N, C-alpha and C positions, 0 to 999 in steps of 0.2 A: 377529452378536450385537446385541442392542438397546443403545442408549445411554441408556435410561430411568434417570434418577437416582433414581426412586422405588422401583425394584426392590430387594428384600432378598436376592436370589439372587446369590451370588458369580459373577463372569464365568466362572470355570473350571467351576463346577457347571452353569451355564446351557449352556455349550458341550457338556458331557457329556450333558445332557438332550436337547439338540437333535440331537446325533449319534445318541443312542438312538432318538429319534423317526424320524429318517431311515432307520434300519436296520429299522424295523418294516414288516411287510407291510401292505397296505391292510386286510386283515381284522383284524390286530392293532390298527391305528389305529381302526377302526370299533368294535371291542370296547372300547377305551379311552374313546372318545367316549360310547358307550352307558352304560358304567359311571359316568362323570361326570354324565351326564344323569340317571340314576337317583338318584345322590347328591344332586343339586340338588333333584330332585322330593321326595325324602324329607325334606330340610331344609325345603322349602316346606310340606309336609304337616304336619310337626311344628309349624311356626308357625301353621298353620290350626287344628290341634287345641288349641294353647295359647290362641288368640284366641277360638275357638268350641268350648268343651269339650263342649257338648251336641249338636253337629252330628252328623247321621246320616252313615253312610258315603257315601251318595249326595250329600249336601250337601258333604261334604269333597271329593269328586271334582269337583263343579261349581266349588267355590271354587279348587281346584287348576287346573282347566282354564282358568278365567277369568284366571289369571295369565299364560297363554301365548296365548290366543285373543282375537281382536278382540271388543269388547263387542257389536257388531252381530251377529256370528256367534253369540255366546252366546245372545242374545235369540231369534234365528231358529231355531237348531238345538236349543236346550235349554230355551227359555223362561226363561233366567236373566238377569235385568236387573241388571247390575253396578252401575248407578247407584243402585238401590234396595237390593239385597242385599249389595253390597260384594264384595270379593275373598276 
């Protein structure tokens, strides 16, 4: 168990969660990671839509990708200049 004083999870609950994660199969763990990744991406996409309400679906996708990919890659692969267009 962690000794992080900033956690808001009771130590018994944290131990229960860790035990549950240890009992998961690798496939179950990967499914959990994939679901959490999708949730983070949906939250980021909601932020993009809020900040850029007139953005096309393509622009939204580029802005989302630019939050995970290096700016140089975005320029080379997609012609998206983060310095000019933003995230």
